[in-house]
Backbone as XML, in Angstrom:
<?xml version="1.0"?>
<chain id="A" units="angstrom">
  <residue number="1" name="MET">
    <atom name="N" x="91.854" y="110.973" z="90.117"/>
    <atom name="CA" x="92.375" y="112.233" z="90.542"/>
    <atom name="C" x="93.810" y="112.036" z="90.968"/>
  </residue>
  <residue number="2" name="GLN">
    <atom name="N" x="94.589" y="113.099" z="90.908"/>
    <atom name="CA" x="95.968" y="113.052" z="91.347"/>
    <atom name="C" x="96.158" y="114.068" z="92.451"/>
  </residue>
  <residue number="3" name="LEU">
    <atom name="N" x="96.824" y="113.645" z="93.525"/>
    <atom name="CA" x="97.015" y="114.535" z="94.663"/>
    <atom name="C" x="98.258" y="114.161" z="95.454"/>
  </residue>
  <residue number="4" name="PRO">
    <atom name="N" x="98.809" y="115.138" z="96.202"/>
    <atom name="CA" x="99.946" y="114.821" z="97.066"/>
    <atom name="C" x="99.449" y="114.105" z="98.319"/>
  </residue>
  <residue number="5" name="PHE">
    <atom name="N" x="100.201" y="113.092" z="98.714"/>
    <atom name="CA" x="99.841" y="112.333" z="99.917"/>
    <atom name="C" x="101.084" y="111.603" z="100.402"/>
  </residue>
  <residue number="6" name="SER">
    <atom name="N" x="101.352" y="111.719" z="101.672"/>
    <atom name="CA" x="102.455" y="110.990" z="102.296"/>
    <atom name="C" x="102.110" y="110.812" z="103.764"/>
  </residue>
  <residue number="7" name="ILE">
    <atom name="N" x="102.952" y="110.108" z="104.478"/>
    <atom name="CA" x="102.691" y="109.906" z="105.896"/>
    <atom name="C" x="102.769" y="111.224" z="106.667"/>
  </residue>
  <residue number="8" name="SER">
    <atom name="N" x="103.472" y="112.213" z="106.096"/>
    <atom name="CA" x="103.574" y="113.512" z="106.761"/>
    <atom name="C" x="102.632" y="114.562" z="106.182"/>
  </residue>
  <residue number="9" name="VAL">
    <atom name="N" x="102.020" y="114.273" z="105.043"/>
    <atom name="CA" x="101.047" y="115.188" z="104.424"/>
    <atom name="C" x="99.793" y="114.384" z="104.137"/>
  </residue>
  <residue number="10" name="ARG">
    <atom name="N" x="98.895" y="114.362" z="105.129"/>
    <atom name="CA" x="97.720" y="113.492" z="105.034"/>
    <atom name="C" x="96.410" y="114.279" z="104.943"/>
  </residue>
  <residue number="11" name="ASN">
    <atom name="N" x="96.478" y="115.514" z="104.466"/>
    <atom name="CA" x="95.284" y="116.364" z="104.383"/>
    <atom name="C" x="94.161" y="115.710" z="103.584"/>
  </residue>
  <residue number="12" name="ALA">
    <atom name="N" x="94.515" y="114.979" z="102.543"/>
    <atom name="CA" x="93.508" y="114.387" z="101.653"/>
    <atom name="C" x="92.883" y="113.116" z="102.217"/>
  </residue>
  <residue number="13" name="GLU">
    <atom name="N" x="93.455" y="112.588" z="103.268"/>
    <atom name="CA" x="93.060" y="111.261" z="103.738"/>
    <atom name="C" x="91.591" y="111.167" z="104.155"/>
  </residue>
  <residue number="14" name="ASP">
    <atom name="N" x="91.140" y="112.075" z="104.962"/>
    <atom name="CA" x="89.788" y="111.953" z="105.512"/>
    <atom name="C" x="88.688" y="112.214" z="104.490"/>
  </residue>
  <residue number="15" name="HIS">
    <atom name="N" x="88.820" y="113.271" z="103.708"/>
    <atom name="CA" x="87.712" y="113.629" z="102.828"/>
    <atom name="C" x="87.921" y="113.157" z="101.382"/>
  </residue>
  <residue number="16" name="LEU">
    <atom name="N" x="89.007" y="113.587" z="100.752"/>
    <atom name="CA" x="89.172" y="113.297" z="99.332"/>
    <atom name="C" x="89.358" y="111.811" z="99.035"/>
  </residue>
  <residue number="17" name="LEU">
    <atom name="N" x="90.192" y="111.141" z="99.821"/>
    <atom name="CA" x="90.393" y="109.711" z="99.559"/>
    <atom name="C" x="89.122" y="108.916" z="99.823"/>
  </residue>
  <residue number="18" name="SER">
    <atom name="N" x="88.402" y="109.278" z="100.868"/>
    <atom name="CA" x="87.135" y="108.603" z="101.155"/>
    <atom name="C" x="86.117" y="108.841" z="100.037"/>
  </residue>
  <residue number="19" name="LEU">
    <atom name="N" x="86.039" y="110.058" z="99.565"/>
    <atom name="CA" x="85.115" y="110.403" z="98.485"/>
    <atom name="C" x="85.474" y="109.647" z="97.206"/>
  </residue>
  <residue number="20" name="ALA">
    <atom name="N" x="86.766" y="109.627" z="96.872"/>
    <atom name="CA" x="87.199" y="108.905" z="95.672"/>
    <atom name="C" x="86.841" y="107.424" z="95.773"/>
  </residue>
  <residue number="21" name="ALA">
    <atom name="N" x="87.082" y="106.828" z="96.931"/>
    <atom name="CA" x="86.755" y="105.410" z="97.119"/>
    <atom name="C" x="85.250" y="105.179" z="96.972"/>
  </residue>
  <residue number="22" name="ASP">
    <atom name="N" x="84.448" y="106.042" z="97.575"/>
    <atom name="CA" x="82.990" y="105.910" z="97.501"/>
    <atom name="C" x="82.467" y="106.040" z="96.075"/>
  </residue>
  <residue number="23" name="GLN">
    <atom name="N" x="83.108" y="106.892" z="95.280"/>
    <atom name="CA" x="82.652" y="107.157" z="93.912"/>
    <atom name="C" x="83.348" y="106.274" z="92.871"/>
  </residue>
  <residue number="24" name="GLY">
    <atom name="N" x="84.286" y="105.428" z="93.313"/>
    <atom name="CA" x="84.996" y="104.561" z="92.383"/>
    <atom name="C" x="86.001" y="105.296" z="91.510"/>
  </residue>
  <residue number="25" name="VAL">
    <atom name="N" x="86.526" y="106.402" z="92.013"/>
    <atom name="CA" x="87.490" y="107.212" z="91.274"/>
    <atom name="C" x="88.901" y="106.758" z="91.619"/>
  </residue>
  <residue number="26" name="GLY">
    <atom name="N" x="89.728" y="106.541" z="90.610"/>
    <atom name="CA" x="91.113" y="106.160" z="90.839"/>
    <atom name="C" x="91.902" y="107.320" z="91.422"/>
  </residue>
  <residue number="27" name="VAL">
    <atom name="N" x="92.847" y="106.995" z="92.278"/>
    <atom name="CA" x="93.675" y="108.019" z="92.920"/>
    <atom name="C" x="95.142" y="107.752" z="92.619"/>
  </residue>
  <residue number="28" name="ILE">
    <atom name="N" x="95.777" y="108.741" z="92.000"/>
    <atom name="CA" x="97.212" y="108.707" z="91.745"/>
    <atom name="C" x="97.857" y="109.636" z="92.765"/>
  </residue>
  <residue number="29" name="VAL">
    <atom name="N" x="98.781" y="109.096" z="93.536"/>
    <atom name="CA" x="99.447" y="109.890" z="94.572"/>
    <atom name="C" x="100.786" y="110.381" z="94.044"/>
  </residue>
  <residue number="30" name="ASN">
    <atom name="N" x="100.999" y="111.686" z="94.168"/>
    <atom name="CA" x="102.305" y="112.255" z="93.849"/>
    <atom name="C" x="102.964" y="112.757" z="95.138"/>
  </residue>
  <residue number="31" name="ARG">
    <atom name="N" x="104.231" y="113.052" z="95.067"/>
    <atom name="CA" x="105.018" y="113.561" z="96.200"/>
    <atom name="C" x="104.947" y="112.643" z="97.437"/>
  </residue>
  <residue number="32" name="PRO">
    <atom name="N" x="105.150" y="111.334" z="97.243"/>
    <atom name="CA" x="105.051" y="110.416" z="98.379"/>
    <atom name="C" x="106.137" y="110.613" z="99.431"/>
  </residue>
  <residue number="33" name="PHE">
    <atom name="N" x="107.227" y="111.292" z="99.024"/>
    <atom name="CA" x="108.307" y="111.562" z="99.971"/>
    <atom name="C" x="108.365" y="113.045" z="100.313"/>
  </residue>
  <residue number="34" name="ASP">
    <atom name="N" x="107.253" y="113.739" z="100.084"/>
    <atom name="CA" x="107.135" y="115.160" z="100.401"/>
    <atom name="C" x="108.278" y="115.959" z="99.781"/>
  </residue>
  <residue number="35" name="GLY">
    <atom name="N" x="108.495" y="115.730" z="98.489"/>
    <atom name="CA" x="109.537" y="116.456" z="97.775"/>
    <atom name="C" x="110.946" y="116.095" z="98.216"/>
  </residue>
  <residue number="36" name="GLY">
    <atom name="N" x="111.102" y="114.939" z="98.824"/>
    <atom name="CA" x="112.406" y="114.493" z="99.298"/>
    <atom name="C" x="112.676" y="114.812" z="100.759"/>
  </residue>
  <residue number="37" name="GLN">
    <atom name="N" x="111.928" y="115.770" z="101.319"/>
    <atom name="CA" x="112.144" y="116.161" z="102.713"/>
    <atom name="C" x="111.865" y="115.026" z="103.684"/>
  </residue>
  <residue number="38" name="LEU">
    <atom name="N" x="110.825" y="114.280" z="103.446"/>
    <atom name="CA" x="110.454" y="113.193" z="104.343"/>
    <atom name="C" x="111.517" y="112.100" z="104.345"/>
  </residue>
  <residue number="39" name="ILE">
    <atom name="N" x="111.944" y="111.709" z="103.176"/>
    <atom name="CA" x="112.913" y="110.626" z="103.085"/>
    <atom name="C" x="114.240" y="111.047" z="103.710"/>
  </residue>
  <residue number="40" name="GLU">
    <atom name="N" x="114.637" y="112.292" z="103.527"/>
    <atom name="CA" x="115.863" y="112.794" z="104.162"/>
    <atom name="C" x="115.735" y="112.754" z="105.681"/>
  </residue>
  <residue number="41" name="ARG">
    <atom name="N" x="114.607" y="113.158" z="106.181"/>
    <atom name="CA" x="114.364" y="113.140" z="107.632"/>
    <atom name="C" x="114.405" y="111.718" z="108.185"/>
  </residue>
  <residue number="42" name="MET">
    <atom name="N" x="113.813" y="110.786" z="107.464"/>
    <atom name="CA" x="113.720" y="109.423" z="107.960"/>
    <atom name="C" x="115.043" y="108.669" z="107.872"/>
  </residue>
  <residue number="43" name="TYR">
    <atom name="N" x="115.894" y="109.003" z="106.902"/>
    <atom name="CA" x="117.147" y="108.279" z="106.755"/>
    <atom name="C" x="118.063" y="108.457" z="107.960"/>
  </residue>
  <residue number="44" name="GLY">
    <atom name="N" x="117.784" y="109.415" z="108.794"/>
    <atom name="CA" x="118.558" y="109.563" z="110.024"/>
    <atom name="C" x="118.123" y="108.600" z="111.115"/>
  </residue>
  <residue number="45" name="SER">
    <atom name="N" x="117.047" y="107.867" z="110.882"/>
    <atom name="CA" x="116.493" y="106.943" z="111.876"/>
    <atom name="C" x="116.398" y="105.543" z="111.293"/>
  </residue>
  <residue number="46" name="ARG">
    <atom name="N" x="116.558" y="104.578" z="112.137"/>
    <atom name="CA" x="116.401" y="103.186" z="111.722"/>
    <atom name="C" x="114.906" y="102.871" z="111.602"/>
  </residue>
  <residue number="47" name="ILE">
    <atom name="N" x="114.553" y="102.039" z="110.618"/>
    <atom name="CA" x="113.150" y="101.655" z="110.501"/>
    <atom name="C" x="112.759" y="100.831" z="111.729"/>
  </residue>
  <residue number="48" name="PRO">
    <atom name="N" x="111.496" y="100.824" z="112.082"/>
    <atom name="CA" x="111.065" y="100.096" z="113.283"/>
    <atom name="C" x="111.361" y="98.599" z="113.176"/>
  </residue>
  <residue number="49" name="ALA">
    <atom name="N" x="111.672" y="98.003" z="114.317"/>
    <atom name="CA" x="111.995" y="96.569" z="114.362"/>
    <atom name="C" x="110.853" y="95.725" z="113.812"/>
  </residue>
  <residue number="50" name="TRP">
    <atom name="N" x="109.600" y="96.093" z="114.097"/>
    <atom name="CA" x="108.467" y="95.297" z="113.616"/>
    <atom name="C" x="108.406" y="95.311" z="112.091"/>
  </residue>
  <residue number="51" name="ALA">
    <atom name="N" x="108.863" y="96.417" z="111.458"/>
    <atom name="CA" x="108.875" y="96.492" z="109.990"/>
    <atom name="C" x="109.984" y="95.605" z="109.430"/>
  </residue>
  <residue number="52" name="GLU">
    <atom name="N" x="111.125" y="95.590" z="110.089"/>
    <atom name="CA" x="112.208" y="94.701" z="109.665"/>
    <atom name="C" x="111.765" y="93.246" z="109.756"/>
  </residue>
  <residue number="53" name="GLU">
    <atom name="N" x="111.014" y="92.921" z="110.799"/>
    <atom name="CA" x="110.549" y="91.543" z="111.007"/>
    <atom name="C" x="109.651" y="91.050" z="109.866"/>
  </residue>
  <residue number="54" name="ILE">
    <atom name="N" x="108.973" y="91.970" z="109.193"/>
    <atom name="CA" x="108.100" y="91.556" z="108.082"/>
    <atom name="C" x="108.759" y="91.800" z="106.720"/>
  </residue>
  <residue number="55" name="GLY">
    <atom name="N" x="110.070" y="92.082" z="106.729"/>
    <atom name="CA" x="110.826" y="92.124" z="105.492"/>
    <atom name="C" x="111.311" y="93.465" z="104.991"/>
  </residue>
  <residue number="56" name="TYR">
    <atom name="N" x="110.944" y="94.541" z="105.638"/>
    <atom name="CA" x="111.355" y="95.861" z="105.168"/>
    <atom name="C" x="112.788" y="96.163" z="105.575"/>
  </residue>
  <residue number="57" name="SER">
    <atom name="N" x="113.545" y="96.768" z="104.643"/>
    <atom name="CA" x="114.912" y="97.162" z="104.953"/>
    <atom name="C" x="115.197" y="98.608" z="104.560"/>
  </residue>
  <residue number="58" name="SER">
    <atom name="N" x="114.191" y="99.304" z="104.010"/>
    <atom name="CA" x="114.407" y="100.697" z="103.613"/>
    <atom name="C" x="113.183" y="101.557" z="103.935"/>
  </residue>
  <residue number="59" name="TRP">
    <atom name="N" x="113.472" y="102.824" z="104.185"/>
    <atom name="CA" x="112.380" y="103.769" z="104.425"/>
    <atom name="C" x="111.552" y="103.976" z="103.163"/>
  </residue>
  <residue number="60" name="ALA">
    <atom name="N" x="112.197" y="104.014" z="102.010"/>
    <atom name="CA" x="111.452" y="104.252" z="100.766"/>
    <atom name="C" x="110.369" y="103.194" z="100.576"/>
  </residue>
  <residue number="61" name="ALA">
    <atom name="N" x="110.733" y="101.934" z="100.716"/>
    <atom name="CA" x="109.751" y="100.852" z="100.549"/>
    <atom name="C" x="108.655" y="100.944" z="101.603"/>
  </residue>
  <residue number="62" name="LEU">
    <atom name="N" x="109.041" y="101.199" z="102.831"/>
    <atom name="CA" x="108.067" y="101.268" z="103.925"/>
    <atom name="C" x="107.090" y="102.424" z="103.723"/>
  </residue>
  <residue number="63" name="LEU">
    <atom name="N" x="107.602" y="103.592" z="103.359"/>
    <atom name="CA" x="106.737" y="104.761" z="103.171"/>
    <atom name="C" x="105.843" y="104.630" z="101.942"/>
  </residue>
  <residue number="64" name="LEU">
    <atom name="N" x="106.354" y="104.005" z="100.882"/>
    <atom name="CA" x="105.512" y="103.779" z="99.698"/>
    <atom name="C" x="104.394" y="102.791" z="100.004"/>
  </residue>
  <residue number="65" name="ASN">
    <atom name="N" x="104.720" y="101.722" z="100.716"/>
    <atom name="CA" x="103.685" y="100.741" z="101.021"/>
    <atom name="C" x="102.692" y="101.251" z="102.055"/>
  </residue>
  <residue number="66" name="TYR">
    <atom name="N" x="103.095" y="102.243" z="102.831"/>
    <atom name="CA" x="102.135" y="102.933" z="103.703"/>
    <atom name="C" x="101.048" y="103.571" z="102.829"/>
  </residue>
  <residue number="67" name="ILE">
    <atom name="N" x="101.474" y="104.241" z="101.772"/>
    <atom name="CA" x="100.534" y="104.927" z="100.879"/>
    <atom name="C" x="99.684" y="103.921" z="100.104"/>
  </residue>
  <residue number="68" name="ILE">
    <atom name="N" x="100.343" y="102.954" z="99.501"/>
    <atom name="CA" x="99.629" y="101.972" z="98.678"/>
    <atom name="C" x="98.701" y="101.107" z="99.525"/>
  </residue>
  <residue number="69" name="GLY">
    <atom name="N" x="99.005" y="101.000" z="100.811"/>
    <atom name="CA" x="98.153" y="100.233" z="101.716"/>
    <atom name="C" x="96.814" y="100.891" z="101.990"/>
  </residue>
  <residue number="70" name="ASN">
    <atom name="N" x="96.673" y="102.146" z="101.619"/>
    <atom name="CA" x="95.388" y="102.817" z="101.752"/>
    <atom name="C" x="94.494" y="102.316" z="100.619"/>
  </residue>
  <residue number="71" name="PRO">
    <atom name="N" x="93.356" y="101.708" z="100.931"/>
    <atom name="CA" x="92.509" y="101.107" z="99.899"/>
    <atom name="C" x="92.021" y="102.073" z="98.819"/>
  </residue>
  <residue number="72" name="ALA">
    <atom name="N" x="92.028" y="103.365" z="99.091"/>
    <atom name="CA" x="91.559" y="104.335" z="98.101"/>
    <atom name="C" x="92.624" y="104.666" z="97.060"/>
  </residue>
  <residue number="73" name="VAL">
    <atom name="N" x="93.870" y="104.319" z="97.322"/>
    <atom name="CA" x="94.974" y="104.676" z="96.430"/>
    <atom name="C" x="95.119" y="103.631" z="95.329"/>
  </residue>
  <residue number="74" name="THR">
    <atom name="N" x="95.156" y="104.107" z="94.095"/>
    <atom name="CA" x="95.319" y="103.241" z="92.938"/>
    <atom name="C" x="96.793" y="103.033" z="92.615"/>
  </residue>
  <residue number="75" name="CYS">
    <atom name="N" x="97.546" y="104.124" z="92.589"/>
    <atom name="CA" x="98.988" y="104.028" z="92.323"/>
    <atom name="C" x="99.698" y="105.254" z="92.883"/>
  </residue>
  <residue number="76" name="VAL">
    <atom name="N" x="101.012" y="105.156" z="92.920"/>
    <atom name="CA" x="101.830" y="106.237" z="93.467"/>
    <atom name="C" x="102.948" y="106.552" z="92.477"/>
  </residue>
  <residue number="77" name="ILE">
    <atom name="N" x="103.316" y="107.817" z="92.403"/>
    <atom name="CA" x="104.380" y="108.260" z="91.511"/>
    <atom name="C" x="105.572" y="108.699" z="92.363"/>
  </residue>
  <residue number="78" name="PRO">
    <atom name="N" x="106.499" y="107.801" z="92.613"/>
    <atom name="CA" x="107.709" y="108.229" z="93.314"/>
    <atom name="C" x="108.695" y="108.798" z="92.293"/>
  </residue>
  <residue number="79" name="SER">
    <atom name="N" x="109.457" y="109.778" z="92.685"/>
    <atom name="CA" x="110.463" y="110.301" z="91.766"/>
    <atom name="C" x="111.773" y="110.432" z="92.522"/>
  </residue>
  <residue number="80" name="THR">
    <atom name="N" x="112.851" y="110.168" z="91.806"/>
    <atom name="CA" x="114.168" y="110.273" z="92.409"/>
    <atom name="C" x="115.211" y="110.334" z="91.309"/>
  </residue>
  <residue number="81" name="GLY">
    <atom name="N" x="116.342" y="110.857" z="91.651"/>
    <atom name="CA" x="117.482" y="110.859" z="90.753"/>
    <atom name="C" x="118.565" y="109.921" z="91.246"/>
  </residue>
  <residue number="82" name="SER">
    <atom name="N" x="118.280" y="109.195" z="92.300"/>
    <atom name="CA" x="119.261" y="108.327" z="92.950"/>
    <atom name="C" x="119.022" y="106.861" z="92.588"/>
  </residue>
  <residue number="83" name="THR">
    <atom name="N" x="120.055" y="106.185" z="92.104"/>
    <atom name="CA" x="119.897" y="104.767" z="91.788"/>
    <atom name="C" x="119.656" y="103.939" z="93.049"/>
  </residue>
  <residue number="84" name="THR">
    <atom name="N" x="120.230" y="104.368" z="94.161"/>
    <atom name="CA" x="119.975" y="103.674" z="95.432"/>
    <atom name="C" x="118.504" y="103.762" z="95.783"/>
  </residue>
  <residue number="85" name="HIS">
    <atom name="N" x="117.933" y="104.951" z="95.635"/>
    <atom name="CA" x="116.517" y="105.124" z="95.957"/>
    <atom name="C" x="115.634" y="104.337" z="94.992"/>
  </residue>
  <residue number="86" name="ILE">
    <atom name="N" x="116.043" y="104.237" z="93.734"/>
    <atom name="CA" x="115.266" y="103.451" z="92.774"/>
    <atom name="C" x="115.205" y="101.992" z="93.216"/>
  </residue>
  <residue number="87" name="GLN">
    <atom name="N" x="116.319" y="101.458" z="93.665"/>
    <atom name="CA" x="116.337" y="100.080" z="94.148"/>
    <atom name="C" x="115.422" y="99.918" z="95.359"/>
  </residue>
  <residue number="88" name="GLU">
    <atom name="N" x="115.422" y="100.901" z="96.248"/>
    <atom name="CA" x="114.551" y="100.844" z="97.430"/>
    <atom name="C" x="113.085" y="100.954" z="97.039"/>
  </residue>
  <residue number="89" name="ILE">
    <atom name="N" x="112.787" y="101.781" z="96.046"/>
    <atom name="CA" x="111.420" y="101.932" z="95.567"/>
    <atom name="C" x="110.928" y="100.608" z="94.970"/>
  </residue>
  <residue number="90" name="LEU">
    <atom name="N" x="111.788" y="99.948" z="94.200"/>
    <atom name="CA" x="111.418" y="98.668" z="93.611"/>
    <atom name="C" x="111.186" y="97.602" z="94.680"/>
  </residue>
  <residue number="91" name="GLU">
    <atom name="N" x="111.892" y="97.713" z="95.804"/>
    <atom name="CA" x="111.699" y="96.768" z="96.912"/>
    <atom name="C" x="110.250" y="96.782" z="97.394"/>
  </residue>
  <residue number="92" name="ALA">
    <atom name="N" x="109.625" y="97.939" z="97.357"/>
    <atom name="CA" x="108.251" y="98.068" z="97.844"/>
    <atom name="C" x="107.312" y="97.111" z="97.136"/>
  </residue>
  <residue number="93" name="GLY">
    <atom name="N" x="107.519" y="96.895" z="95.851"/>
    <atom name="CA" x="106.648" y="96.019" z="95.081"/>
    <atom name="C" x="106.778" y="94.549" z="95.421"/>
  </residue>
  <residue number="94" name="LYS">
    <atom name="N" x="107.826" y="94.190" z="96.135"/>
    <atom name="CA" x="108.063" y="92.791" z="96.487"/>
    <atom name="C" x="107.567" y="92.447" z="97.887"/>
  </residue>
  <residue number="95" name="LEU">
    <atom name="N" x="107.149" y="93.445" z="98.623"/>
    <atom name="CA" x="106.784" y="93.240" z="100.028"/>
    <atom name="C" x="105.277" y="93.308" z="100.247"/>
  </residue>
  <residue number="96" name="GLU">
    <atom name="N" x="104.856" y="92.700" z="101.320"/>
    <atom name="CA" x="103.447" y="92.732" z="101.709"/>
    <atom name="C" x="103.049" y="94.159" z="102.077"/>
  </residue>
  <residue number="97" name="LEU">
    <atom name="N" x="101.866" y="94.556" z="101.632"/>
    <atom name="CA" x="101.372" y="95.887" z="101.991"/>
    <atom name="C" x="101.101" y="95.965" z="103.487"/>
  </residue>
  <residue number="98" name="LEU">
    <atom name="N" x="101.200" y="97.168" z="104.017"/>
    <atom name="CA" x="100.908" y="97.376" z="105.432"/>
    <atom name="C" x="99.400" y="97.358" z="105.652"/>
  </residue>
  <residue number="99" name="ASP">
    <atom name="N" x="98.969" y="96.624" z="106.651"/>
    <atom name="CA" x="97.551" y="96.631" z="106.990"/>
    <atom name="C" x="97.247" y="97.864" z="107.840"/>
  </residue>
  <residue number="100" name="LYS">
    <atom name="N" x="95.997" y="98.004" z="108.212"/>
    <atom name="CA" x="95.561" y="99.195" z="108.947"/>
    <atom name="C" x="96.317" y="99.355" z="110.272"/>
  </residue>
  <residue number="101" name="VAL">
    <atom name="N" x="96.532" y="98.262" z="110.979"/>
    <atom name="CA" x="97.241" y="98.319" z="112.268"/>
    <atom name="C" x="98.690" y="98.756" z="112.056"/>
  </residue>
  <residue number="102" name="ALA">
    <atom name="N" x="99.355" y="98.170" z="111.067"/>
    <atom name="CA" x="100.747" y="98.531" z="110.787"/>
    <atom name="C" x="100.853" y="99.982" z="110.319"/>
  </residue>
  <residue number="103" name="ARG">
    <atom name="N" x="99.881" y="100.426" z="109.546"/>
    <atom name="CA" x="99.885" y="101.825" z="109.096"/>
    <atom name="C" x="99.794" y="102.771" z="110.289"/>
  </residue>
  <residue number="104" name="ARG">
    <atom name="N" x="98.941" y="102.459" z="111.267"/>
    <atom name="CA" x="98.820" y="103.313" z="112.467"/>
    <atom name="C" x="100.100" y="103.272" z="113.290"/>
  </residue>
  <residue number="105" name="ARG">
    <atom name="N" x="100.703" y="102.098" z="113.412"/>
    <atom name="CA" x="101.974" y="101.985" z="114.140"/>
    <atom name="C" x="103.041" y="102.855" z="113.494"/>
  </residue>
  <residue number="106" name="LEU">
    <atom name="N" x="103.076" y="102.851" z="112.173"/>
    <atom name="CA" x="104.061" y="103.660" z="111.454"/>
    <atom name="C" x="103.779" y="105.147" z="111.630"/>
  </residue>
  <residue number="107" name="GLU">
    <atom name="N" x="102.513" y="105.540" z="111.574"/>
    <atom name="CA" x="102.158" y="106.948" z="111.802"/>
    <atom name="C" x="102.666" y="107.403" z="113.167"/>
  </residue>
  <residue number="108" name="ASN">
    <atom name="N" x="102.435" y="106.592" z="114.194"/>
    <atom name="CA" x="102.899" y="106.946" z="115.536"/>
    <atom name="C" x="104.418" y="107.027" z="115.605"/>
  </residue>
  <residue number="109" name="PHE">
    <atom name="N" x="105.103" y="106.087" z="114.978"/>
    <atom name="CA" x="106.559" y="106.073" z="114.974"/>
    <atom name="C" x="107.111" y="107.329" z="114.311"/>
  </residue>
  <residue number="110" name="VAL">
    <atom name="N" x="106.591" y="107.647" z="113.126"/>
    <atom name="CA" x="107.076" y="108.801" z="112.370"/>
    <atom name="C" x="106.773" y="110.109" z="113.087"/>
  </residue>
  <residue number="111" name="SER">
    <atom name="N" x="105.651" y="110.197" z="113.754"/>
    <atom name="CA" x="105.295" y="111.437" z="114.455"/>
    <atom name="C" x="106.235" y="111.738" z="115.615"/>
  </residue>
  <residue number="112" name="GLU">
    <atom name="N" x="106.927" y="110.724" z="116.091"/>
    <atom name="CA" x="107.859" y="110.916" z="117.200"/>
    <atom name="C" x="109.264" y="111.292" z="116.736"/>
  </residue>
  <residue number="113" name="ILE">
    <atom name="N" x="109.496" y="111.257" z="115.432"/>
    <atom name="CA" x="110.826" y="111.595" z="114.894"/>
    <atom name="C" x="110.882" y="113.063" z="114.520"/>
  </residue>
</chain>
């Protein structure tokens, strides 16, 4: 199935992602940056120090790995017209995925911005 999912749009997290995981259905996530609004909002803030300590240097990589770190997610479709953002998106593939604890820390951090 394909659905929108991001750290700021998590409606599908409790029911649909759990159901897909239980049934063995692949999940393709679209709109990981909430149509660009999320990434614009986050670029005004520095990424958390704990994320920098584990190798992250961009919001794009951090937010993508937040999504991919959800065990129910098979893949994500990021879209951009910016070469800078493309480089940041590619960074995500080189970094360790966020575990459950790091994902919760990021949710709390983002909710305060």
